[in-house]
C-alpha positions as CSV (number, residue, x, y, z in Angstrom):
1,M,-38.7,37.5,30.5
2,S,-36.9,37.6,33.9
3,L,-38.9,37.4,37.1
4,I,-37.1,40.4,38.5
5,E,-35.6,43.3,36.5
6,L,-34.0,46.5,37.8
7,K,-33.3,49.0,35.1
8,G,-31.2,52.1,35.6
9,I,-31.9,52.2,39.4
10,N,-30.6,55.1,41.4
11,K,-31.6,55.8,45.0
12,T,-30.7,59.1,46.7
13,Y,-31.5,60.1,50.3
14,K,-31.6,63.8,51.2
15,T,-29.5,64.8,54.2
16,D,-29.0,68.2,55.9
17,S,-25.5,68.5,54.5
18,Q,-25.7,66.8,51.1
19,D,-27.4,64.0,49.1
20,F,-26.4,60.4,49.9
21,Y,-26.3,58.1,46.9
22,A,-27.3,54.6,48.2
23,L,-27.5,53.0,44.8
24,R,-26.1,54.2,41.4
25,D,-26.9,52.9,37.9
26,I,-28.1,49.4,39.0
27,N,-29.1,47.1,36.2
28,L,-30.0,43.6,37.2
29,K,-32.0,40.6,36.1
30,I,-33.0,37.6,38.3
31,E,-34.6,34.5,37.0
32,K,-37.2,32.3,38.7
33,G,-35.7,29.8,41.2
34,N,-32.4,31.7,41.6
35,F,-30.8,31.8,45.0
36,I,-29.0,35.2,45.0
37,A,-26.7,36.4,47.7
38,V,-26.1,40.2,47.8
39,A,-22.8,40.8,49.6
40,G,-20.8,43.9,50.4
41,K,-19.6,46.0,53.3
42,S,-21.9,48.0,55.6
43,G,-23.3,51.0,53.7
44,S,-22.7,49.4,50.2
45,G,-26.4,49.5,49.4
46,K,-27.4,45.9,50.1
47,S,-30.5,46.6,52.2
48,T,-31.6,49.4,50.0
49,L,-31.5,47.0,47.0
50,M,-33.6,44.5,49.0
51,N,-36.1,47.1,50.0
52,L,-36.6,48.2,46.4
53,V,-37.3,44.6,45.3
54,A,-39.6,44.1,48.3
55,G,-41.6,47.2,47.5
56,I,-40.7,48.7,50.9
57,D,-39.0,51.6,49.2
58,K,-39.1,53.2,45.7
59,P,-36.2,54.3,43.5
60,T,-35.3,57.9,42.9
61,A,-34.8,57.0,39.3
62,G,-35.2,53.8,37.2
63,E,-37.6,50.9,37.1
64,V,-38.4,47.9,39.3
65,I,-40.2,45.3,37.2
66,I,-41.4,42.1,38.8
67,R,-43.6,39.6,36.9
68,N,-44.0,42.2,34.2
69,L,-45.4,44.7,36.7
70,Y,-43.9,48.1,37.2
71,V,-43.9,47.9,41.0
72,H,-42.5,51.4,41.7
73,R,-45.6,52.9,40.0
74,L,-48.0,51.3,42.5
75,G,-49.7,53.5,45.1
76,E,-49.2,52.9,48.8
77,S,-52.3,50.7,49.4
78,E,-51.7,48.8,46.1
79,M,-48.1,48.2,47.1
80,A,-49.0,46.8,50.5
81,R,-51.5,44.4,48.9
82,W,-49.0,43.4,46.1
83,R,-46.2,42.9,48.6
84,G,-48.3,40.8,50.9
85,I,-49.1,38.3,48.2
86,N,-45.9,38.3,46.1
87,I,-43.0,38.9,48.5
88,G,-42.0,37.1,51.7
89,V,-39.7,39.1,53.9
90,V,-37.4,37.6,56.6
91,F,-35.6,40.0,58.9
92,Q,-32.4,39.6,61.0
93,F,-34.3,40.1,64.3
94,F,-37.3,37.9,63.4
95,Q,-40.0,40.6,64.0
96,L,-42.5,38.2,65.4
97,L,-45.3,39.8,67.3
98,P,-44.7,38.9,71.0
99,T,-48.4,39.0,72.0
100,L,-49.4,36.4,69.3
101,T,-48.6,32.7,69.4
102,V,-46.3,31.3,66.7
103,I,-49.2,29.9,64.6
104,E,-51.1,33.3,64.9
105,N,-47.9,35.0,63.6
106,V,-47.8,32.7,60.6
107,M,-51.6,33.3,60.0
108,L,-51.2,37.1,60.1
109,P,-50.2,37.6,56.4
110,M,-53.1,35.4,55.3
111,D,-55.6,37.4,57.5
112,F,-54.2,40.7,56.2
113,C,-54.5,39.7,52.5
114,R,-57.6,37.5,52.9
115,T,-55.9,34.8,50.8
116,F,-57.4,31.9,52.7
117,P,-60.5,31.3,54.9
118,R,-59.5,31.3,58.6
119,T,-60.0,27.5,59.1
120,E,-57.9,26.8,55.9
121,A,-55.3,29.4,57.0
122,R,-54.9,27.6,60.3
123,E,-54.2,24.3,58.6
124,R,-51.8,26.0,56.2
125,A,-49.9,27.6,59.0
126,L,-49.5,24.2,60.7
127,D,-48.3,22.7,57.5
128,L,-45.7,25.5,57.1
129,L,-44.5,25.1,60.7
130,D,-44.2,21.4,60.0
131,Q,-42.1,22.1,56.9
132,V,-39.7,24.3,58.9
133,G,-39.6,21.7,61.7
134,I,-41.3,23.5,64.5
135,K,-44.9,22.4,64.4
136,D,-44.6,21.4,68.0
137,Q,-44.0,25.0,68.9
138,A,-47.2,26.3,67.2
139,H,-49.1,27.4,70.3
140,K,-46.2,28.9,72.2
141,F,-45.3,32.6,72.3
142,P,-42.1,33.7,70.5
143,S,-40.4,34.4,73.7
144,A,-40.5,30.7,74.6
145,L,-38.6,29.8,71.4
146,S,-34.8,29.8,70.7
147,G,-33.4,32.2,68.2
148,G,-33.2,29.5,65.5
149,Q,-36.8,28.5,66.1
150,Q,-37.9,32.1,65.9
151,Q,-36.2,32.5,62.6
152,R,-37.8,29.3,61.3
153,A,-41.2,30.7,62.4
154,A,-40.4,34.0,60.6
155,I,-39.6,32.0,57.4
156,A,-42.9,30.1,57.8
157,R,-44.7,33.4,58.1
158,A,-42.9,34.8,55.0
159,M,-44.1,31.8,53.1
160,A,-47.7,32.1,54.3
161,N,-49.2,33.5,51.1
162,D,-47.0,31.3,48.9
163,P,-45.0,34.2,47.4
164,A,-42.8,33.7,44.4
165,I,-40.0,35.7,46.0
166,L,-38.4,35.6,49.4
167,V,-36.1,38.4,50.5
168,A,-34.0,37.9,53.6
169,D,-32.0,40.7,55.2
170,E,-29.1,39.1,57.2
171,P,-31.3,36.2,58.2
172,T,-28.5,34.5,60.2
173,G,-27.0,37.7,61.7
174,N,-28.5,37.1,65.1
175,L,-27.8,33.3,65.2
176,D,-24.9,31.0,66.3
177,T,-22.9,29.1,63.7
178,Q,-24.7,25.8,63.9
179,T,-28.2,27.4,63.8
180,S,-27.1,29.6,60.9
181,L,-26.2,26.6,58.9
182,S,-29.6,25.0,59.6
183,V,-31.4,28.1,58.5
184,M,-29.3,28.3,55.3
185,A,-30.1,24.6,54.5
186,L,-33.8,25.5,54.8
187,L,-33.4,28.5,52.4
188,C,-31.6,26.2,49.9
189,E,-34.5,23.7,50.1
190,L,-37.0,26.5,49.4
191,A,-34.9,27.6,46.4
192,R,-34.9,24.0,45.1
193,S,-38.6,24.0,45.4
194,G,-38.8,26.9,42.9
195,K,-38.8,29.9,45.2
196,T,-36.6,32.9,44.1
197,I,-34.5,34.0,47.1
198,L,-32.6,37.3,47.5
199,M,-30.5,37.2,50.6
200,V,-28.5,40.1,51.9
201,T,-25.4,39.0,53.8
202,H,-21.9,40.3,54.8
203,E,-20.7,36.8,55.7
204,K,-18.6,35.2,52.9
205,D,-19.1,31.7,54.3
206,L,-22.9,32.0,53.9
207,S,-22.9,33.6,50.5
208,G,-21.4,30.3,49.3
209,Y,-24.8,28.6,49.6
210,A,-26.2,30.8,46.8
211,D,-25.9,29.9,43.2
212,R,-25.1,33.5,42.3
213,I,-23.3,36.2,44.3
214,I,-23.7,39.9,43.6
215,T,-21.3,42.2,45.4
216,L,-22.0,45.9,45.9
217,S,-19.5,48.6,46.6
218,D,-20.4,52.3,47.2
219,G,-23.9,51.7,45.7
220,K,-22.7,50.1,42.5
221,I,-22.5,46.4,41.4
222,F,-18.8,45.6,41.9
223,S,-19.2,41.9,40.7
224,D,-22.0,39.6,39.6
225,K,-20.9,36.0,39.2
226,A,-22.1,32.4,39.4
227,N,-21.0,30.5,42.5
228,L,-18.2,28.3,41.0
229,K,-18.1,26.2,44.2
230,E,-21.8,25.3,43.8
231,A,-21.5,24.8,40.1
232,S,-18.6,22.4,40.6
233,N,-20.6,20.3,43.0
234,A,-23.7,20.2,40.7
């Protein structure tokens, strides 16, 4: 059984003039430990696909099945709880709360889901910040960090509840080239540790880090192939 399965997915948005079809007839299976890059032009449906997997949105038709759970059938409060434990989300613009320190930002998902006692959560947050290489920034506010450091903090926060799946929407879109490569190396390391990663990107150079590249066009899967470059280096 696949970790993630999308069956007959369609997503339509109502507009004043006509319906907009963001996704059409999507069928997709993703195995545990896969690093998937979802590529395509702006408006191709990349972020919509990510939002469906993350439980941020629901399909108009079709089924989203994760760990044998029909996620799209969950109510709002159930969905929030499920997402907090099973999905880590990394955004392009970090989305760290400016009034909280870095360590408090990382602790937030643990507090929300009550997955760890507060003293244990604090130690776990420090460990995660150490893993992403910014433990020394733990007690600073996000504004004191560079863009790369903020994205590393966001990845640590996404990993707070030890989710099986990490979804990243253009995680390097706001970073310079060198910092982007550093963040990609970190995501690769997480995939090697057994995390399943679904990364939305429009940058071909970065999709090459994934072991599988799914390209969308006009809401449909245009291609789905293993990364031959990665396979040849294995």
